[in-house]
C-alpha positions in Angstrom: 13.5 -29.8 1.1 11.7 -29.5 -2.2 8.1 -28.8 -2.9 5.9 -30.8 -5.2 5.4 -29.1 -8.6 2.0 -27.8 -9.6 -0.1 -30.7 -11.0 0.0 -31.2 -14.7 -3.6 -31.8 -15.4 -3.7 -32.7 -19.1 -2.8 -31.7 -22.6 -5.6 -30.2 -24.8 -6.1 -27.9 -27.8 -7.9 -24.6 -27.6 -8.8 -21.9 -30.1 -7.4 -18.5 -29.9 -10.7 -17.1 -28.7 -10.5 -19.3 -25.6 -7.1 -18.0 -24.5 -5.6 -14.8 -23.2 -2.2 -13.8 -21.8 -2.4 -14.4 -18.0 -1.4 -11.8 -15.5 0.8 -14.6 -14.1 2.9 -14.6 -17.2 6.3 -13.2 -16.2 7.2 -11.7 -19.6 6.3 -8.0 -19.1 8.8 -6.2 -21.4 6.5 -4.9 -24.1 9.2 -4.6 -26.8 10.1 -8.3 -26.4 6.5 -9.4 -26.1 5.5 -7.5 -29.3 8.4 -8.8 -31.4 6.6 -11.7 -33.2 7.3 -11.3 -36.9 9.9 -14.1 -37.1 7.7 -16.2 -34.8 4.7 -15.6 -37.1 6.7 -16.8 -40.1 7.8 -19.9 -38.3 4.3 -20.8 -37.1 2.9 -20.2 -40.7 5.6 -22.4 -42.2 6.0 -25.2 -39.6 3.1 -24.9 -37.2 3.5 -24.4 -33.4 6.7 -26.1 -32.3 6.2 -25.6 -28.6 2.9 -25.9 -26.7 1.5 -23.1 -24.6 1.2 -23.5 -20.8 -2.2 -22.5 -19.6 -4.2 -22.4 -16.3 -7.9 -22.0 -15.6 -8.4 -18.3 -15.4 -11.3 -18.0 -13.0 -14.2 -15.6 -12.7 -13.9 -12.1 -14.3 -11.1 -13.1 -16.7 -11.5 -12.2 -20.4 -11.4 -15.9 -21.4 -11.6 -19.2 -19.5 -7.9 -20.0 -19.9 -4.8 -17.9 -19.1 -1.5 -18.4 -20.9 1.2 -18.3 -18.3 4.0 -19.4 -20.8 3.7 -18.7 -24.5 2.3 -15.2 -24.6 4.4 -14.3 -27.7 3.2 -17.5 -29.4 -0.4 -16.6 -28.6 0.1 -13.0 -29.9 1.7 -14.4 -33.1 -1.2 -16.8 -33.7 -3.7 -14.0 -33.1 -1.9 -11.8 -35.7 -1.8 -14.7 -38.2 -5.6 -15.2 -37.7 -6.3 -11.5 -38.1 -4.2 -11.5 -41.3 -6.2 -14.5 -42.7 -3.2 -16.8 -42.6 -4.7 -19.1 -40.1 -8.3 -20.0 -39.5 -10.0 -18.6 -36.3 -10.6 -22.2 -35.1 -7.0 -23.3 -35.6 -6.2 -25.7 -32.8 -3.5 -24.5 -30.3 -1.9 -27.3 -28.3 -1.5 -26.6 -24.6 -0.6 -28.1 -21.3 -2.9 -27.3 -18.5 -1.4 -26.5 -15.1 -3.1 -26.1 -11.8 -1.7 -24.9 -8.6 -1.2 -21.9 -6.4 -0.5 -18.6 -7.9 3.1 -18.9 -6.8 3.5 -22.3 -8.4 2.0 -21.0 -11.7 4.4 -18.0 -11.7 7.3 -20.4 -11.1 6.2 -22.4 -14.2 6.1 -19.2 -16.2 9.5 -18.1 -14.9 11.1 -21.6 -15.5 9.8 -21.7 -19.1 11.2 -18.2 -19.8 14.4 -18.4 -17.8 15.8 -21.8 -18.2 16.1 -21.7 -22.0 19.6 -21.5 -23.5 20.1 -19.8 -26.8 22.1 -21.4 -29.5 25.8 -20.5 -29.8 26.9 -18.6 -32.9 28.8 -21.6 -34.4 25.6 -23.8 -33.9 23.5 -21.2 -35.8 26.1 -21.0 -38.6 26.5 -24.8 -38.9 22.7 -25.2 -39.1 22.4 -22.5 -41.8 25.2 -24.1 -43.8 23.6 -27.6 -43.5 20.2 -26.2 -44.5 21.6 -24.4 -47.6 
């Protein structure tokens, strides 16, 4: 028996000031979470390639919307804004999820766990083609 996924409410853009990394975001390793320099360069050059997954944060939260998947992207955008490389009102595309705490944690886990990295030969072929 499978359960229904948390409802996907809508897609919407927010500013950085409206978002914070949610306590439901499963990435907790600080070293990995803080490693954003390559991500910052990519966002500055190409924009945001993947949307952030957010949920309504509720009372007492630092901002109205919590990022449950995309915390590194959010941090990178914040650093680009602080460095003057992006405007403070730069629109950040998101997908808004609602559901139980468990369903939202599952979305965060899925987004972080189910990715597959490129194999070395794919990386080398792409670099060769780009050069």
